[in-house]
C-alpha positions as CSV (number, residue, x, y, z in Angstrom):
1,M,20.8,35.0,-42.5
2,A,20.2,36.9,-40.2
3,L,17.0,35.0,-39.3
4,T,18.4,31.9,-39.5
5,N,21.0,33.1,-36.8
6,T,18.7,34.4,-34.5
7,G,16.6,31.1,-34.2
8,S,19.7,29.2,-33.9
9,E,20.6,31.6,-31.1
10,A,16.5,31.3,-29.6
11,E,17.3,27.3,-29.5
12,P,19.8,27.0,-26.8
13,V,17.1,29.3,-24.6
14,E,14.2,27.4,-25.2
15,Q,16.1,24.0,-23.7
16,S,17.8,25.8,-20.8
17,S,13.8,26.8,-19.9
18,H,12.4,23.6,-20.5
19,S,15.5,22.3,-18.4
20,E,14.9,24.4,-15.4
21,V,10.7,23.9,-15.6
22,E,12.0,19.9,-15.2
23,Q,14.2,21.2,-12.2
24,H,11.6,22.8,-10.7
25,S,9.4,19.9,-10.8
26,T,11.8,17.7,-9.7
27,K,12.6,19.6,-6.6
28,V,8.9,19.9,-5.8
29,L,8.2,16.1,-6.1
30,M,11.7,15.3,-4.2
31,L,10.1,17.5,-1.3
32,G,6.8,15.4,-1.6
33,A,8.6,12.6,-1.6
34,L,10.5,13.4,1.7
35,G,6.8,13.9,3.6
36,V,5.0,10.9,1.9
37,V,7.7,8.0,1.0
38,Y,10.2,8.8,3.9
39,G,8.3,9.7,6.8
40,D,8.1,5.8,8.1
41,I,11.8,5.3,7.3
42,G,12.7,9.0,8.8
43,T,11.4,8.0,12.4
44,S,13.2,4.6,13.1
45,P,15.8,6.5,14.7
46,I,13.7,7.5,17.6
47,Y,13.6,3.5,18.5
48,A,15.9,1.3,16.2
49,F,19.2,2.0,17.5
50,R,17.8,2.0,21.4
51,E,16.2,-1.5,20.8
52,A,19.3,-3.0,18.9
53,L,21.7,-2.0,21.8
54,V,19.2,-3.7,24.6
55,A,19.0,-6.6,22.6
56,S,22.7,-7.0,21.9
57,S,23.5,-5.9,25.4
58,G,20.8,-7.8,27.4
59,G,20.6,-5.0,29.3
60,Q,21.1,-0.8,29.8
61,V,24.9,-0.8,29.4
62,A,26.6,-1.9,26.0
63,Q,30.2,-2.4,25.2
64,R,32.3,-1.1,23.0
65,G,32.1,-3.8,20.2
66,D,28.6,-4.3,21.0
67,I,28.0,-0.7,19.9
68,L,30.2,-0.7,17.1
69,G,28.8,-4.3,15.6
70,V,25.3,-2.7,16.1
71,L,26.2,0.5,14.0
72,S,28.1,-1.3,11.7
73,L,24.8,-3.4,10.8
74,I,22.3,-0.7,11.0
75,I,25.0,1.1,8.2
76,W,25.2,-1.8,5.9
77,S,21.3,-2.8,6.2
78,L,20.3,0.4,4.7
79,T,22.8,0.5,2.0
80,I,21.9,-3.2,0.7
81,I,18.3,-3.4,1.3
82,V,17.3,0.0,0.7
83,T,19.7,1.9,-1.8
84,I,20.7,-1.6,-3.8
85,K,17.4,-4.0,-3.4
86,Y,14.7,-1.0,-3.7
87,I,16.4,2.0,-5.3
88,M,18.2,0.2,-7.7
89,F,16.4,-2.5,-8.7
90,V,12.7,-2.9,-7.5
91,L,11.9,0.6,-8.3
92,R,12.3,0.0,-12.0
93,A,9.8,-3.1,-11.3
94,N,7.1,-0.3,-12.2
95,N,3.2,-1.7,-13.5
96,R,3.1,1.3,-16.0
97,G,4.4,3.8,-13.6
98,E,2.8,2.2,-10.1
99,G,4.5,0.2,-7.5
100,G,3.5,-1.5,-4.8
101,V,3.1,-5.2,-3.6
102,L,-0.4,-5.9,-5.4
103,S,1.2,-4.1,-8.6
104,L,3.9,-6.1,-8.7
105,M,1.7,-9.2,-8.3
106,A,-0.5,-8.2,-11.3
107,L,3.0,-7.8,-13.2
108,A,4.0,-10.9,-12.4
109,R,0.4,-12.9,-12.7
110,G,0.1,-11.4,-16.0
111,S,3.7,-12.8,-17.4
112,F,3.1,-16.5,-15.5
113,P,-0.7,-17.5,-16.4
114,K,0.4,-21.0,-15.8
115,R,0.5,-20.1,-12.2
116,S,-1.8,-17.5,-11.7
117,A,-3.5,-18.5,-8.5
118,L,0.1,-18.8,-7.1
119,M,0.7,-15.5,-7.9
120,L,-2.6,-14.3,-6.4
121,G,-2.0,-16.4,-3.4
122,I,1.5,-14.5,-3.0
123,G,-0.3,-11.2,-3.5
124,I,-2.5,-11.7,-0.8
125,V,-0.4,-12.7,1.6
126,G,1.9,-9.5,0.5
127,A,-0.8,-7.4,1.2
128,S,-2.3,-8.4,4.4
129,L,1.4,-8.0,5.7
130,F,1.0,-4.7,4.8
131,F,-1.9,-3.9,6.8
132,G,0.0,-5.5,9.7
133,D,2.5,-2.9,8.9
134,A,-0.2,-0.3,8.7
135,V,-1.5,-0.8,12.4
136,I,1.9,-1.2,13.9
137,T,3.7,1.9,12.7
138,P,1.1,4.6,13.6
139,A,1.3,3.2,17.2
140,I,4.9,2.9,17.6
141,S,6.0,5.9,15.9
142,V,3.8,8.1,17.8
143,L,4.1,6.7,21.0
144,S,7.7,6.6,20.6
145,A,7.7,10.2,20.0
146,V,5.3,10.8,23.2
147,E,7.8,8.8,25.1
148,G,10.6,11.8,24.7
149,M,8.6,14.0,27.3
150,N,9.7,11.5,29.9
151,V,13.5,12.5,29.1
152,V,11.8,16.2,29.7
153,T,10.5,15.0,33.1
154,P,9.9,11.7,34.3
155,T,6.5,12.6,35.9
156,F,5.2,12.8,32.9
157,Q,4.8,9.2,32.2
158,P,1.5,8.7,33.2
159,Y,0.1,10.9,30.6
160,V,2.0,9.1,28.0
161,V,-0.2,6.6,26.4
162,P,-3.1,9.0,26.9
163,L,-1.9,11.5,25.0
164,T,-0.6,9.0,22.3
165,L,-4.5,8.3,21.8
166,V,-5.6,11.6,21.9
167,I,-3.3,12.7,18.8
168,L,-4.1,9.0,17.0
169,A,-7.4,10.3,17.3
170,M,-6.7,13.4,15.8
171,V,-4.8,11.7,12.7
172,F,-8.0,9.5,11.9
173,A,-10.7,12.0,12.6
174,V,-8.8,14.2,10.2
175,Q,-9.0,11.7,7.1
176,R,-12.2,12.5,6.0
177,F,-10.8,16.0,4.8
178,G,-8.4,14.6,2.4
179,T,-4.5,14.4,2.2
180,G,-4.4,17.5,-0.1
181,G,-4.2,20.6,2.4
182,V,-2.1,18.8,5.4
183,G,0.0,17.5,2.3
184,L,1.3,20.7,1.9
185,V,3.1,21.2,4.9
186,F,4.2,17.3,5.0
187,G,7.3,18.0,3.1
188,P,8.8,20.8,4.4
189,V,8.5,19.6,8.3
190,T,10.3,16.4,7.5
191,A,12.5,18.0,5.5
192,V,13.1,20.0,8.5
193,W,13.1,16.9,10.8
194,F,16.0,14.8,8.8
195,L,18.2,18.1,8.8
196,A,17.8,18.3,12.2
197,I,18.4,14.7,13.0
198,G,21.1,14.8,10.9
199,L,23.1,17.8,12.6
200,S,22.2,16.2,16.0
201,G,23.9,13.7,15.0
202,L,27.0,15.4,13.5
203,N,27.5,17.6,16.8
204,H,28.1,14.2,18.6
205,I,30.4,12.8,15.6
206,I,32.6,15.7,15.5
207,A,33.3,15.1,19.4
208,D,34.3,11.6,18.5
209,P,35.5,10.7,15.3
210,E,36.0,7.5,15.5
211,I,32.6,6.4,15.6
212,L,33.2,6.5,11.7
213,W,35.1,3.2,11.5
214,A,32.0,1.4,12.1
215,V,31.3,1.7,8.4
216,S,33.7,-1.2,7.7
217,P,31.7,-4.5,8.1
218,H,34.5,-6.2,10.4
219,Y,33.0,-5.5,12.9
220,I,29.3,-7.2,12.0
221,V,31.6,-10.3,11.3
222,A,33.4,-9.9,14.9
223,F,30.1,-9.3,16.7
224,L,27.9,-12.2,15.2
225,I,31.3,-14.7,15.7
226,N,31.6,-13.6,19.7
227,S,28.0,-13.9,20.4
228,P,25.9,-15.4,17.6
229,D,22.9,-16.2,20.0
230,V,23.0,-12.6,21.1
231,A,23.5,-11.4,17.7
232,F,20.6,-13.4,16.1
233,V,18.0,-11.6,18.5
234,T,19.9,-8.2,17.6
235,I,19.0,-8.6,14.0
236,G,15.5,-8.5,14.5
237,A,16.0,-5.0,16.3
238,I,18.1,-3.7,13.4
239,F,15.6,-4.0,10.8
240,L,13.6,-1.3,12.8
241,A,16.1,0.9,11.1
242,V,14.9,-0.2,7.6
243,T,10.8,-0.4,8.5
244,G,9.2,1.9,5.8
245,A,11.5,1.0,2.8
246,E,8.4,-0.3,1.1
247,A,6.8,2.8,0.9
248,L,9.6,3.7,-1.8
249,Y,8.0,1.0,-4.0
250,A,4.2,1.5,-2.8
251,D,4.7,5.5,-3.7
252,L,6.3,4.9,-7.1
253,G,2.8,6.1,-8.7
254,H,2.7,9.4,-6.8
255,F,5.8,10.7,-7.4
256,G,8.2,8.7,-9.8
257,R,11.6,6.9,-9.6
258,K,13.5,10.1,-10.2
259,P,12.3,12.1,-7.7
260,I,12.3,9.1,-4.7
261,V,15.8,8.3,-5.8
262,L,17.3,11.7,-5.5
263,A,15.6,12.5,-2.0
264,W,17.2,9.5,-0.5
265,L,20.6,10.2,-1.8
266,W,20.8,13.6,-1.3
267,V,18.6,14.1,1.8
268,V,17.5,11.1,3.6
269,F,20.1,8.4,3.7
270,P,22.9,10.9,4.3
271,C,20.7,11.9,7.6
272,L,20.1,8.6,9.0
273,L,23.7,7.6,8.9
274,L,24.7,10.8,10.4
275,N,22.3,10.5,13.1
276,Y,22.6,6.6,13.5
277,A,26.1,7.2,14.2
278,G,25.6,10.4,16.1
279,Q,23.7,8.2,18.9
280,G,26.7,5.5,18.9
281,A,29.2,8.5,19.5
282,F,26.7,9.5,22.2
283,V,26.3,6.1,24.1
284,L,30.0,5.1,23.7
285,A,30.5,8.7,25.5
286,K,28.6,7.5,28.2
287,N,30.2,4.6,28.7
288,G,27.8,2.4,27.1
289,V,24.6,3.3,29.2
290,V,21.9,2.9,26.7
291,G,19.2,5.3,27.7
292,H,17.3,7.0,25.2
293,P,19.9,8.1,23.0
294,F,18.1,10.0,20.6
295,F,16.6,12.2,22.7
296,E,19.1,12.4,25.5
297,M,21.8,13.7,23.1
298,N,19.9,16.8,22.2
299,E,20.9,19.0,25.5
300,G,19.8,21.8,26.9
301,W,16.9,24.1,24.5
302,T,16.8,21.5,21.7
303,L,15.7,19.0,23.6
304,I,11.8,20.3,23.8
305,P,11.9,21.5,20.6
306,M,13.1,17.9,19.0
307,V,10.3,16.5,21.1
308,V,7.5,18.5,19.3
309,L,9.2,17.8,15.6
310,A,9.3,14.2,16.4
311,T,6.0,14.4,17.2
312,A,5.1,16.2,14.3
313,A,7.3,13.7,12.2
314,T,5.6,10.5,13.6
315,V,2.2,12.0,13.1
316,I,3.5,12.4,8.8
317,A,4.7,8.7,9.3
318,S,1.2,7.8,10.4
319,Q,-0.5,9.8,7.9
320,A,1.7,8.1,5.0
321,V,0.6,4.7,5.7
322,I,-2.9,4.8,6.6
323,S,-3.2,6.8,2.7
324,G,-1.4,3.7,1.8
325,A,-3.7,1.5,3.2
326,F,-6.7,3.2,1.6
327,S,-4.6,3.0,-1.6
328,L,-4.1,-0.7,-1.3
329,T,-7.6,-1.4,-0.3
330,R,-8.8,0.1,-3.2
331,Q,-6.2,-1.9,-5.5
332,A,-7.8,-5.2,-3.4
333,V,-11.4,-4.3,-4.5
334,Q,-10.5,-3.5,-7.9
335,L,-8.5,-6.8,-8.5
336,N,-11.5,-8.7,-6.7
337,M,-9.9,-9.8,-4.1
338,L,-12.0,-8.1,-1.5
339,P,-15.6,-6.8,-1.7
340,R,-16.6,-3.1,-2.8
341,L,-15.9,-0.6,-0.6
342,E,-16.8,3.1,0.2
343,I,-14.7,5.1,-1.7
344,L,-14.5,9.2,-1.3
345,H,-12.1,10.9,-3.3
346,T,-10.9,14.2,-1.2
347,S,-9.4,15.9,-4.1
348,E,-10.7,17.2,-7.6
349,K,-7.3,17.0,-8.9
350,Q,-5.7,14.1,-7.9
351,S,-7.5,10.5,-8.0
352,G,-5.1,9.0,-5.9
353,Q,-6.5,11.2,-2.5
354,I,-9.2,8.8,-1.3
355,Y,-11.0,8.4,1.9
356,M,-12.6,5.0,2.7
357,P,-14.6,5.4,6.0
358,R,-14.9,1.3,7.4
359,V,-11.0,1.1,6.8
360,N,-10.3,4.3,8.4
361,L,-12.1,3.2,11.3
362,L,-10.9,-0.4,11.7
363,L,-7.6,0.7,11.2
364,A,-7.9,3.7,14.3
365,L,-9.4,1.1,16.3
366,V,-6.9,-1.7,16.1
367,V,-4.0,1.0,16.5
368,M,-5.7,2.1,19.5
369,M,-6.0,-0.9,21.1
370,L,-2.3,-1.8,20.0
371,V,-1.1,1.3,22.3
372,V,-3.1,0.5,25.2
373,G,-2.5,-3.2,25.3
374,F,1.2,-2.6,24.6
375,G,1.6,0.4,26.6
376,E,5.1,0.9,25.8
377,S,7.0,1.3,22.7
378,S,9.8,-1.6,23.4
379,R,6.9,-3.9,23.5
380,L,5.7,-2.6,20.4
381,A,8.7,-3.6,18.9
382,S,8.8,-7.0,18.9
383,A,5.5,-6.9,17.0
384,Y,6.6,-4.6,14.4
385,G,9.4,-6.8,12.2
386,I,7.7,-9.7,11.6
387,S,4.7,-8.3,8.7
388,V,7.2,-5.7,7.3
389,T,10.1,-8.5,6.8
390,G,7.6,-10.8,5.2
391,N,6.5,-8.2,3.3
392,M,9.6,-7.6,1.9
393,L,10.3,-11.1,1.5
394,V,7.3,-11.2,-1.1
395,T,8.2,-8.5,-2.9
396,T,11.2,-10.6,-3.3
397,V,10.1,-13.5,-4.6
398,L,7.4,-11.6,-7.0
399,L,10.7,-9.5,-8.2
400,F,12.4,-12.5,-9.3
401,V,9.4,-13.9,-11.6
402,V,9.5,-9.9,-13.4
403,M,13.5,-10.7,-13.4
404,T,13.2,-13.7,-15.5
405,R,9.4,-13.9,-17.5
406,I,9.4,-9.5,-18.4
407,W,13.1,-8.1,-17.8
408,K,14.8,-11.8,-19.6
409,W,17.6,-11.8,-17.5
410,K,20.0,-14.5,-17.6
411,L,18.7,-16.7,-15.1
412,W,22.3,-17.2,-13.3
413,L,21.8,-13.3,-12.8
414,A,18.2,-13.4,-11.6
415,V,19.2,-16.0,-9.4
416,S,22.0,-14.5,-7.5
417,L,20.6,-11.4,-6.5
418,T,17.4,-13.3,-5.2
419,A,19.5,-15.2,-3.0
420,L,21.7,-12.3,-1.7
421,F,18.4,-10.2,-1.2
422,G,16.3,-13.6,0.1
423,F,19.0,-14.7,2.3
424,I,19.2,-10.8,4.0
425,D,14.9,-11.1,4.0
426,V,15.0,-14.6,5.5
427,G,17.7,-13.7,8.1
428,F,15.6,-11.0,9.4
429,F,12.6,-12.7,9.3
430,A,13.9,-15.9,11.1
431,S,15.1,-13.2,13.4
432,N,11.9,-11.5,14.0
433,I,9.6,-14.8,13.7
434,V,11.3,-16.2,17.7
435,K,9.2,-13.0,19.2
436,V,5.9,-14.1,18.3
437,F,4.9,-14.7,22.1
438,E,6.6,-11.1,22.9
439,G,4.0,-9.3,21.0
440,G,4.7,-10.4,17.0
441,W,1.7,-12.1,17.1
442,A,-0.3,-8.6,17.1
443,S,1.0,-8.2,13.5
444,L,0.3,-12.1,12.7
445,A,-3.1,-11.6,14.0
446,V,-3.9,-8.8,11.7
447,A,-2.6,-10.4,8.4
448,F,-4.1,-13.6,9.2
449,T,-7.4,-12.1,9.6
450,I,-6.8,-10.2,6.2
451,V,-5.5,-13.3,4.5
452,L,-9.1,-15.1,5.9
453,A,-11.3,-12.2,4.4
454,M,-9.3,-11.9,0.5
455,W,-9.1,-16.0,0.5
456,T,-13.0,-16.3,1.3
457,W,-13.7,-13.5,-1.1
458,V,-11.6,-15.1,-4.1
459,R,-12.8,-18.5,-3.6
460,G,-16.8,-17.5,-2.5
461,S,-16.7,-15.1,-5.8
462,R,-15.5,-18.0,-8.1
463,Y,-18.2,-20.4,-6.4
464,L,-20.7,-18.2,-7.0
465,F,-19.7,-17.2,-10.2
466,D,-20.0,-21.0,-11.1
467,K,-23.2,-21.6,-9.6
468,T,-25.0,-19.1,-11.1
469,R,-23.4,-19.7,-14.7
470,R,-24.7,-23.4,-14.2
471,N,-28.3,-22.3,-14.1
472,E,-28.3,-19.3,-16.7
473,I,-29.2,-19.6,-20.5
474,P,-26.5,-18.6,-22.6
475,L,-27.5,-15.1,-24.2
476,D,-27.3,-15.7,-27.8
477,F,-29.6,-18.7,-27.7
478,L,-32.3,-16.3,-25.9
479,A,-31.2,-13.1,-28.1
480,G,-32.0,-15.8,-31.0
481,N,-35.4,-17.0,-29.9
482,L,-36.5,-13.4,-28.6
483,L,-35.9,-12.0,-32.1
484,K,-37.8,-14.5,-33.8
485,K,-40.6,-14.2,-31.4
486,K,-40.6,-10.7,-30.2
487,P,-42.5,-9.8,-26.7
488,Q,-43.7,-6.2,-26.7
489,L,-41.1,-3.4,-27.3
490,V,-40.8,-0.4,-25.2
491,S,-38.9,2.6,-26.3
492,G,-35.6,3.2,-24.7
493,T,-32.6,1.5,-23.7
494,A,-32.1,-1.1,-20.8
495,V,-28.3,-1.8,-19.3
496,F,-28.4,-5.1,-17.5
497,L,-25.2,-5.4,-15.4
498,T,-23.5,-8.9,-15.4
499,S,-20.0,-10.5,-14.4
500,D,-20.6,-12.9,-17.2
501,P,-21.5,-11.3,-21.0
502,L,-22.0,-14.9,-22.3
503,S,-25.0,-15.6,-20.2
504,A,-28.2,-14.0,-19.9
505,P,-28.3,-11.7,-16.7
506,T,-30.6,-12.6,-14.1
507,A,-32.2,-9.2,-13.9
508,L,-33.4,-10.0,-17.9
509,M,-35.0,-13.2,-16.9
510,H,-36.8,-11.5,-14.4
511,S,-37.9,-8.4,-16.0
512,L,-39.0,-11.0,-19.0
513,K,-40.8,-13.0,-16.6
514,H,-42.7,-10.3,-14.7
515,Y,-43.2,-7.7,-16.9
516,K,-43.2,-9.5,-19.9
517,V,-41.5,-6.9,-22.3
518,L,-38.4,-6.2,-23.8
519,H,-36.9,-2.9,-24.4
520,E,-36.2,-1.4,-28.1
521,Q,-32.3,-1.6,-27.2
522,N,-30.6,-4.1,-25.0
523,V,-27.1,-3.9,-23.5
524,I,-25.3,-6.6,-21.4
525,L,-22.7,-4.9,-19.7
526,S,-19.7,-5.9,-17.8
527,V,-17.2,-4.3,-16.3
528,V,-13.7,-5.7,-16.2
529,T,-10.4,-4.6,-14.2
530,A,-7.0,-4.4,-16.3
531,P,-3.6,-6.0,-14.8
532,Q,-2.5,-2.6,-14.9
533,P,-2.9,0.7,-13.0
534,V,-5.0,2.7,-16.0
535,V,-6.7,1.9,-18.8
536,P,-6.8,4.8,-22.0
537,D,-9.8,5.8,-23.2
538,S,-8.9,4.2,-26.7
539,D,-9.1,1.1,-24.6
540,R,-12.0,1.7,-22.4
541,V,-15.1,0.1,-24.7
542,K,-15.7,-2.7,-26.5
543,M,-18.7,-3.4,-28.1
544,E,-20.0,-6.1,-29.5
545,T,-23.6,-7.0,-31.6
546,V,-25.5,-9.7,-31.0
547,N,-28.4,-8.7,-33.2
548,E,-30.7,-6.2,-33.4
549,L,-32.3,-6.1,-30.2
550,F,-28.6,-6.9,-28.1
551,M,-25.8,-5.4,-27.9
552,R,-22.8,-6.6,-25.7
553,V,-20.6,-4.2,-24.1
554,T,-17.1,-4.0,-22.2
555,L,-15.6,-1.6,-19.9
556,T,-12.3,-2.1,-18.9
557,F,-10.9,-0.2,-15.7
558,G,-7.4,0.1,-14.6
559,Y,-7.1,-1.5,-10.7
560,M,-6.5,2.2,-9.8
561,E,-9.1,3.9,-11.4
562,Q,-13.0,4.2,-10.0
563,P,-14.9,3.1,-12.4
564,N,-17.6,5.5,-13.3
565,I,-20.0,3.9,-15.9
566,P,-21.9,7.0,-17.5
567,R,-18.5,8.4,-18.2
568,A,-17.1,5.2,-19.8
569,L,-20.6,4.5,-22.3
570,A,-20.2,8.2,-23.1
571,I,-17.4,6.9,-25.3
572,C,-19.7,4.6,-27.2
573,R,-21.0,7.7,-29.2
574,K,-17.8,7.9,-30.8
575,Q,-18.3,4.0,-31.9
576,G,-21.7,4.6,-33.0
577,W,-24.2,3.6,-30.3
578,K,-26.3,6.9,-29.8
579,F,-26.3,6.9,-25.8
580,D,-28.5,8.8,-23.9
581,I,-28.2,8.8,-19.9
582,M,-32.0,9.9,-19.7
583,T,-33.7,7.7,-21.7
584,T,-31.4,4.7,-20.1
585,S,-32.8,2.2,-17.4
586,F,-29.9,0.3,-15.5
587,F,-31.3,-3.0,-14.5
588,L,-28.8,-4.5,-11.3
589,S,-29.6,-8.1,-9.7
590,R,-29.6,-7.8,-5.8
591,R,-28.6,-11.2,-4.4
592,S,-29.6,-12.7,-1.0
593,L,-27.3,-14.8,-0.3
594,K,-27.8,-18.4,2.0
595,A,-25.5,-20.8,3.2
596,S,-25.5,-24.3,1.9
597,P,-24.1,-27.5,2.8
598,N,-23.2,-28.2,-0.5
599,S,-21.3,-25.0,-1.7
600,G,-17.8,-26.9,-1.8
601,M,-16.6,-24.3,1.2
602,P,-17.3,-25.2,5.2
603,V,-20.0,-23.5,6.6
604,W,-18.2,-21.4,8.5
605,Q,-16.3,-19.7,5.6
606,D,-20.0,-19.9,3.6
607,R,-21.3,-17.3,6.6
608,L,-18.1,-15.1,6.6
609,F,-18.2,-14.9,2.7
610,I,-21.9,-13.8,3.4
611,G,-20.8,-11.4,5.7
612,L,-18.3,-9.6,3.5
613,A,-20.8,-9.4,0.9
614,R,-23.3,-7.7,2.8
615,T,-20.6,-5.0,3.7
616,A,-20.3,-4.4,-0.1
617,A,-21.0,-1.0,-1.1
618,D,-23.9,-0.2,-3.1
619,A,-23.3,-1.3,-7.2
620,T,-25.4,2.4,-7.8
621,E,-22.8,4.3,-5.9
622,Y,-19.6,2.3,-6.8
623,F,-20.2,2.4,-10.5
624,Q,-21.4,6.3,-10.4
625,I,-24.9,5.6,-11.6
626,P,-27.6,8.3,-11.8
627,T,-29.6,6.7,-8.7
628,G,-32.9,7.9,-10.8
629,R,-32.4,5.7,-13.9
630,V,-31.6,2.3,-11.7
631,V,-33.9,-1.0,-11.4
632,E,-33.1,-3.4,-8.6
633,I,-34.4,-6.9,-8.8
634,G,-33.7,-9.1,-6.1
635,T,-32.8,-12.7,-6.1
636,Q,-32.2,-15.3,-3.7
637,V,-28.9,-17.9,-4.1
638,A,-28.0,-20.8,-2.0
639,I,-24.5,-21.2,-2.1
C-alpha cells in the first residue's frame, strides 16, 4: 500500500517536470522567433507611420482627422492581416510542419493534380515576389535607421548612404559564417527593441490618452469618405506597417506555430500598437507637423541609443530576410524550378542554416544598387509594397485551395474568408501598383527576372527531358538483350544516375559503346523530390530488380533536404543489397547543350536555358558523391 501511494504521489511531480521543460522550450523558441520572424515587421514603425502621414496630408503638416484615420488603418491592418489571417488561418496550413509560399504551393499542387501546372505557375509568381521583397527589405530598413542620425545632427546627411553601404557590406560578408553564432543575440536584441519602442510610445500616450480613440474604425470610414483619392494613395503607405507578415509563415518550420503565435500576442503586437499610438500622440502634440516622429519623440539622452538600437534591429531584419532567400532558393532548386546551386551548410546541428554564395552575391549587388539609386528610404517606400502585397495575394489564393480540397471546408465559408482577405489584399495591391513609376518598378523588375528564369528552367527542362527520352532505348529491352548476349563482365558495381528510370541512361550506352564491358551489378539510380519537406528513412529508398544484371533504385528526398546519395544508398543494406562505396563507380552524363531553331522555345529562351544550365553546381558535389568514385561521360544535345 505504501508503494502504491508513493507511486501515485510521484506522478504529478513527473508531469510538472515535463511541463516545466516544455514551457522552457517554448520560451526559448519565442525569443528566437522575436529575432528571426518579427525582425522585419518590428522595424516598420521607423518609417511606416511617417510615410502614411506624408501621403495623407500631401506635405509635412497633417490634420487631426488624418492622424487618427491613418493610425486606425494601421491598427486594423495589423489586426486583420496578421492576427486573423496569418495567426488564425495561414499558420495552420503547414506542409508537415514547414511553411512558406512554395510549401503552400506544394501542398495545393498535390491536392489539385488536374491543375498542377496552374498551381506551379502561382507558386513561381509568389516565390519571385518574395525575392522582390528580399532585396528591398535590407535596403529600406538599414537606410531608414541610419537616417535617424539626421535627427541628431543634420550635418550627417552626406554620410547616410556611404554608412548604409558599409553596414550592408558587413551584413552580406558575414553570411558565409552562418547565422548560428549571430542568431544567439538576435532574440535578446529584438526583445530589447520591442520593449524600447513600446515604452517610447507609452510615454506619449500617457501625455495624450485621447489618441486611443483611434481604435474605433469609424475614423477609417471618415478618412476614406472625406478624401477618397488621397486615402487610396495613403493605403499603399499604410501597408508598410504589415510588411514582414509573410515571415510568420515562411519561418514556421524553424520555430513551430505556438512560439510564433505567443510571441506575436504577448510581445510584438502590443509593443507595435503602443509605438504607433505614441507616434500619433506626438504628432498631435506638435500641431500635425510630421517630421520624423519615430526618432523625434525620443528626446534627450534616449535619442542616440534608439538610433543605435534601430540600426541593430534593421540589421537583424535584413539577416532574417537574407536567410529566408537562401531557404526559398533551396526549395526552388529541389522542386526543379531553378538549376542546382552551390549550398554550403554552416551548422552541423541545424540543416536549415545554409549559405549560398551566388545568391548572396546577387542579393548584395542588387541591394546596394537600390540604396545608391534611390538614396532615401522615402523613395524606396514606393518600391516596397508591390512585391509584398502580391505575395500575400498569392498566399490567399493558395490558401483557398487548401481550405476547400484538404481541410474540406464548406464552400461558402472558404469563399467568405477568401473574399475578406482577398478584398484587403487587392486593395493594398491596387494602391501600391499605381506607384510603379515612382519606384515600384524596382521590385517588379526583380520579380519579373526571377519569373523569367524559373519559367525558362521549368520549360527547358521539360523539353530536354522529352527530347532525350525520344532518343533513348527502353531499359527493360536493353537489359533483356544484354542478359541473352552478355558482354565482358567486370567486378564491382556501376551506378548510373538518370532522371528517367524507364530508359537506358546515356552514360550506360556510351560506356557499352566505347568500353564494351559491363559491371556485374548495374544500378539505374533516380533522385526524386517529394512534395513534402522531409522524407523519413523508411520511405527513402525504393528498389526494383530488373534482372540479374540490372536493378532500378529510386531515392526520394524532401524539398527541404540536401540530397546525400551515399548515405541514402547505405539504407539499401537493410533491403538486401550489399552496397560498398569503395567498389562502386558512379557514372554521370555531362550534357553540352546547343541552341536549336526547332526546340519549341524561342532562340532567346534557348540561350537563357543553356546559360542557366552552365551555372548549375556540379552534380558530384550537389549529391555529395565521393569525387574519386565518379566517371563523367560527355554528350552533346541540341534543344
